[in-house]
N, C-alpha and C positions, 0 to 999 in steps of 0.2 A: 472439643478442640484437640485434646491429646488422649490417646488410647491407654489410659491408666485406670486403676480401680475407680468406679463411678463416684463413690462417697468421697474419696480423697480428692478426685478431680474437681468436684463441685465446691468442696470446702476451701480449696486452695486456688480457685479460678482467678480471683483478683490478683493474687501474688504471681501466678503464672503470667498473666497479662502484663503485669508491671515488669517482670524479668525480661520477657521477650521484647517488650517495648524498649527497654533500656539498651539491650544488646543490639537491636535493630537500629536504633538511633545512632549508635556508635559504629555502624558499618559492618555488623555481623549478621545482617539479614540473610545472606546466602547460606550461612551455617545452619539456618533453620530447616534446610532441605534434609538434614540428617534426622530430624524429628518428625513425628506423626502430626504435624500441624496442618490444619486445613489450608487450602490454597488461598482462600479469601483472606485468611489471617496474614499470610505472607505478603499478599499484595497490599494489605493495609499497613503493614509494618515497615516495608522496605523504603517508602518514599522519604523517610526522615533524612535530612541533610547531615553530612559528616564534614567536620571542619578539616581543611587541608593543612592547618597549622600543627596538627598532631599526627604522629605516626599511628598505624593500626595497633601496635602493642601498647602505645600510650592510651589509646581509646579503650583498650581492654582493661587497663589499670583503672581508669577513671570510671568505667562502668561498674567495676567491682566496688569502688568507693561509694558510688551512688546507691548501690543496692543494700548497703548497711553492714552490720557487724559480722554476720555469717560469711559474707563474701569477701570482706576485708581479711578475715582469718584464712579463708580459702586461698586468697591471693598470696598471703604470707607463707602458707605451706607450699603452694605451687612454686614460689620463688626459690625453694630449696630442692625442687625436683626437676632437674634437667633431663630426666628420662621421660618426662611427660610433655614438656613444651619445648619449642625451639629456643636456642640460647638468647635470642633478642627479646623474647617474651619474659624469660627468667630474669634477665637483667632489668627490665622495666618494672617487673613486679617487686623487685627488691627496694624500689622507691616508695612503696605503699606507706601511707601515713595513717597510723591508728590513733588519730587525734580528732576528737569531736567536741561539740559544744557541751558543757557540763549540764547535768540534770539539776533543775531548781532544788534548793535546799529543802523546801517543804516536802517534796517527794522522797528525797534521800532520808530525811528525818523519819518519815513514815516506815521506810524499809527497816531502819535501825530499831525502831520501836517494836515492830512486829517480830523481828528476829530475836531480839534480846529480852522481849517481854516487859520493857519499861522505857519511859522517855529517855532520850540521850542525856538530858540535863541531870538525871538522877544517877547516871552511871559515870559520866565524865565530869571532871571539874571544869574543863574547858574543851570545846570542840569548835574549830573554825569552820563556819558554813561555806567559806570559799575554798574549793578543792585546790590542792597543790598539783594534781595531775588528773586528767580525764581521758579515758579511752572508750572504745566501742562497747566493752563489756561492763566496765565499772569505773569508779573514780575514787580518789584517795584524799582524805582529809587529815590534817594535823590535829592532835588532841592531847589532853593531859588527864590521866586517871585521878581518882580521888586521893590516892596515896602520893601523888606528885610525879609518877612515872610518865615520861614522855613517850607517846605512841603515835602510830599512824593507823587510821581506820579505813580499810578498803571495803567499799560498799558496791554491791551489784546493782546495775541499772534496773529500774522497775519494768516489769513485763517483758524483760529480755528473753526469758526462758521460752515463752510461747512463740515469739518471733523466730527464734533459732530452731525450735522444734519443727515449725512449718517449713522453714528453708531446708532443713536437713532431710525432711521427707521428700521434698521436691527434688533435691539433688540425688537422693537415693533412687527415685523413680526414673530420672533422666539417665543416670548411670546404668541402671538395669536395662533400659530400652536400648541405649547406644551399644552396650556390651553385647546384647543378644541379636540386634537387628541391623547393625551397620558394620562396615569394614573396619572401623576403629576398634571394634571388640576383638578382632584377631590380633591386634598389635599391643593393646594395653589392658591391664586388669583394672578397669574403671570401677567395677563394683567393690573390689577389694580396697581401692583408694578411698571411695566414698565412705565405706564402713570405718576405715582407719581414721579418716578425717572427723567423722561424727564422734567416735570415741575420744579423740584428742580434744575436740571442742567441749564436749560434755564434761570431760575431766577438768578442763580449765575453768569451767563454770562452778566447780565444786571447791569452795574455799577451804573446806576441811582437808581436802587432798593437798592443797597448796600449803597449808599449815604443817601437814605431815612431811611434805618435801623439805620445808625449812628445818624441821626437827632433824631430819636425816642428814642434811648438810651440816647442821650444827654439831651433831654427834661425830660426823666424819672429820671435821676440822677442830675438834676439841683438842686443846693443847697446842694448836698452831697459832702463834702470836701475830702472824702477818695477815690473817684472814679473820674477819668477824661476821658471824651470822646472827641476826637479831632473834630475840626470844619471842615465841608465840604466847599471847595471853589467852589461853584456852577457855577461861571462864567467860570470855566475851566473844568467842569465835563460833560461828555457825556456818551453814552451807553458803550463805549469802553475805556474811559479814566476817571480815578477818581483822583482828587487832594485833599489830606487830610492834615490837620495840622500835622507837624512832632512831634512825642513824643520822647523826649530824656530821658533816664534813664537807670537803671540797670535791666537786665533780672530778673524776679521775683524768679527764682530758682537758681540764682547765690548767694548762701548763704554767701560764703566768702566775696564777694564784698559788699553785703548788711551789713554784720557785720562791715567790715572795714569802711564803710560810716557812721556807727553809727545808723542804723535803728533798731527799736524795732520789732523783728520778731513776737512776740506774737500779737502785734498790727496790723501788716500786715496780719497775719492769720485771725484776727478778721474782718479786712476790706474786705478780700476776701470772708469770709463767709457771711458777711452782703450783699455783692454784689449778691451772689448766692440766698440768701433768698429773697431779694427784687425782683429780676428779675423773679424768678420762682414762689414764693408763693404770692407775692403782685401784680406784674405787668402782669404775664403770658406771658412775652415776654423775651426770654433768648438767650444769646450768645451760639451757639451750637458747637463752636470750640475754647474753651478757653485754648489752649495749651500754654506752657510757652513762646513760641516765640511771642505770641500776648499780653503778659502782662509785663509791665515795671513799676518799682518803680521810680517815678520822684523825683526831688530834694525836693519838698514840702512834700514828704511822701505819696502822693496820688498814687493809682494804675492806670496807663494809659492803656487803652484798644485799641487794633487795630483789623482790619480785621472783617468786619461785613457782609461778604457774606453768611455765613450759620447761620441762626437763627431758633429758635423754637417758636411755639405759643401754649399756653395752655388756653383754655376757663375757665371761672369760674367753670363750671361743671367738667371739667377735674381736676382742682386743688382740688375740693371737693372730687371727686372720689379717687384721690391719697391720700388725708388725711384720708379718711375712710379705704382705703386699708392698710395704714401705721398703723392705730389704731388697727385693728384686728390682724395684723402681730405681733406687739409688745406684744400683749396679748397671743401669741402662739395659736391663734384660727384658726386651719386649715380649719374647716368648714366655718368659717366666711370669710376667704380668698377666698375659692371657691365661696361662695355666691357673693362676690364683683366682682370676675372675670366674673361670669355669668351676673351680673348686668350691667357691662360696655361692655358686649358682646365680651370679650376677649376669652372666652371658647366657642368652637363650640357646637351646640345643642346636638350632640351625644357624648359628652365627658363622659368618665367613671368617674363619680363623686367620687366614692369610691377610685379608684386608684390615682386620682389627689389629693384628700385630704390626702391620706397616704404619697405621695411623698412630699407634702407641709409640713406635720407634721414632717417628717424626716428632712427636711431642717430647720424648725424652731427650732427643738430640739438642733441643733448644736450650737445655740446662746442662749440657755436657761441659765439664771444666769449670763451671761456676761454683764458688764457695756456697755452702748451704745458706749462710746468712744473706746471700744475694738473691735467694729464691723467695718470692712472695706467695703465700698460700692463696690469696685472692686471685693472683694472676694465674697460678696453676689450675685452680678450679674453673676459672674463666675459659682456659684452653681445653679443659677436659669436657666441658659441656657439649660441644659439637660432636665429639666422639661418642659420648653417652647417648645422645639423641639419635645419631645416625645408625648406630649398631644396636639400638634398643636394649642397652644394658639396664638391668633392674637391680640396683643396690637397695638394701633395706632402708626404710625411711629414717631410721635412727642414724645411719651413716651420713645422710644429707643434713640432718640436724647438727651432727658433729661438725661437718664442714662449715656450716653457718657459724657455729660457735667459735671455731678456730679462726675464721676470717675476722670476726669481731675482736677476739682477744689479741690476734696478731696486730690488727690496726691500732689497738690501745697500746700495745707494747712498743710499736715502732714510733708512736708519737711521744712516748715517755723516753725511750732510748733507741734512736735510729740504728745504732750499731749492735744492739742486743741480738744474739743468735739463739732463737728458740729451738732450732733443730739440734744444735750442739748440746743445749741444756737437757733436752729430752732423750738424747741418744742412749745414755746408760739404761734408762727404763725400757726403751724400745728393745735394746739388746737382751735385757732380762726376759721380756715377753717372748722374744724369738727363741731364747734358750728353753723357756718353759714348754714351747711346742715340741721340743725334742726329748723332754724328760717326762716320766709318768707324773701326772697331776694327782692331787688328792681324789678328784672325781674318778679318775681312771682306777686308782687303787680301790675306791669304794665299789666301783662296778665289778672289779675282779673278785672282791670279797663277797659281794652278793651272788655272783655266779658260782663261787666256791661253795656257798651255803646250799645252792640249788643242787650242785653235783653231790654234796655230802648227803642231802636228803635222798637223792637217787640211789647212791650206793647203799644207804641204810635200808631202802625199800626193796632193792633187787633180790636179796636172799629170801625174804618172806614171799615176794611175788613169784620167784622161781620155784620155791618149794610147793606153793599152791598149784602151779601149773604141772609140776611133775606128779603130784598126787592125782590130779585129774587124768593125766595120761596113764598112770598105773591102773586107775580104776575105770579106764576107758570111758570117761565122761567127756562130752563135747566141750571144746574151748570156745567161748562166745567171741566171735569176731564179726564186726560190722562190714563184712565184705560179701559181695554176691559171687556166683560161680565164675563169671567172666573175670572178675578181679582176682579170684584165687588162682585161676588158670594162668593168668599173666604173671602173678607172683611166683607160681611154681616154675614157669619158664625162665624168669629172671634169675631165680635161685639156682636152677640147673646150669644156666650159662655161666653164672659166677663160679660155681663149683668146678665145672670143666675148665674154665679159664685158669683157676688156681692150680688144678692138676697139671695142665699143659705148662704153665709157668714153672712149676716145681720140676717137671721132667726136663725141661730145657736147661734150667739152671744146673741140675744134677749132671746132665750130659756135658755141659760146659766145664764143670769142675773135674770130671773124669777124663776129659779129652787128652790132657798131657800124658796120661798113663796108658793110652791105647797102644802106642808103639811097643810097650813092654808086655802087653797082655797077649794071651793065647787067642786062637781063632774064635773060640766060642764066645769069649767076652766081647770081641769086636763085633760079632754077628748080633749079639744081644743089644749092644749099644746102638748099632745101626737100626735094628728093628724098633728100639725105643724112640729113636729120632724120627723114623717114618710114622710111627703111631702118633707122636706128638704133633708132627706136621699135619697129619690127617685130621686130628682133633681140632687143631687151630683153624685149619681151612674150613672144617665143618661148622665151627662157631661163627666164623666170618660169613659163610654162605647163609647160615640160618638168620643172622641179623639182617643181611641184605634182602633176603627173601621176605622177611617179616615187614620191612619197610615198604 
């Protein structure tokens, strides 16, 4: 059916058929022309009817939901990548729902028993068999430990690893083929995307990693009273089971309940903004899925955060680049934005600079004269998507995760306090980052220090090495050089030209210095200076002629 490795093709044949059938049924049969699928297969798959009640992007979303957890996660990642899909598809994929029917308790109990090495009843004082949340990769149950501590138990769905491994191998095969054998391979780095997606998904399946993420956030916000990160119970945590301290509170977007409980919504908006600014601009490690279901207002007034499976990482240089990009954007400098995009290698080498600058200028003009608090991040990103897709801009994947996180947090902030200005709040930190770009960083100083050590070693070695070479020359011993006769001849020519060039330059400079005194000199001096000038001119022309003749 498909020209991939025979063993893999045969073992995954049923899944290939299922995938092709689902996409063909939803109106994507013609896209199979890009794949090495036999014609009889295409004829067999295309006749499936497509409902006219749904748009083609909606059918794409539904097809991903039908194909299961791997493709749901794929859709979620694609919803943050306007450089890969047209804007209408990106918008539709943002509606993907990662909610599935829960796995029966009997199977979940078996996973806990196998992972922790004992029946759940001997570990937990109470464990509710009805999950409080169920997603495509796992589900969460409320429980109480033997010491009375309230926890949540996140359990991976049974047999999910094998299913995802098969799907990832198929996606890897498809990306490889499309990259190497279709026109799309000239436009997009599909193999790179498939590899990044596989690494992201595998990392999300490792609950040990999620626990380490929680610990990292907990350490970062230690001492901050407005944000609370739950503690990981490591003695009950494995790669497939995660036990976290249970956070109890009001969902952060339940405005009525928050007001009834007497919470200050402006203060909560300030806390949420402070959380975003700290983790993005200060720490460079941010929660990439801060939807309202993961944020709760606790009785103390602190915002409790849950679910640390999806995180983003920004290096110091990434944060400086974003601050510089923000700086030129607020000044409506379209050319400056293009320069920054080229600087961070987001724009391809063959980008139409003039057309890109015009589109960016048109975008920036929409916000000219508006106060920053009147600019919505979601709207800006919505308007950026067509430009990104049309000009094939390729921002790092973490930048798109950051955009998704900002949109979510801004939505939460505006629901809490519609007049809150997140831009004004973050301005001082952005300014500090921009200033950091102009001043030597610790990393720069460290690099200079390392280079200084290298030069120190070189200067220490030069006297000994030079002495050995001089001894060889005095004793007329050959100096070992890994150069053949042709290379030595060319080196001799280059050195000769360099020496003559230095002589000519010295003579011309000397003549120029002595020229003011010519009028006061006798005839002999004038003749000698004239002769020196002629010789210098002749040597210079000879060097130029030699170089041109050599070429």
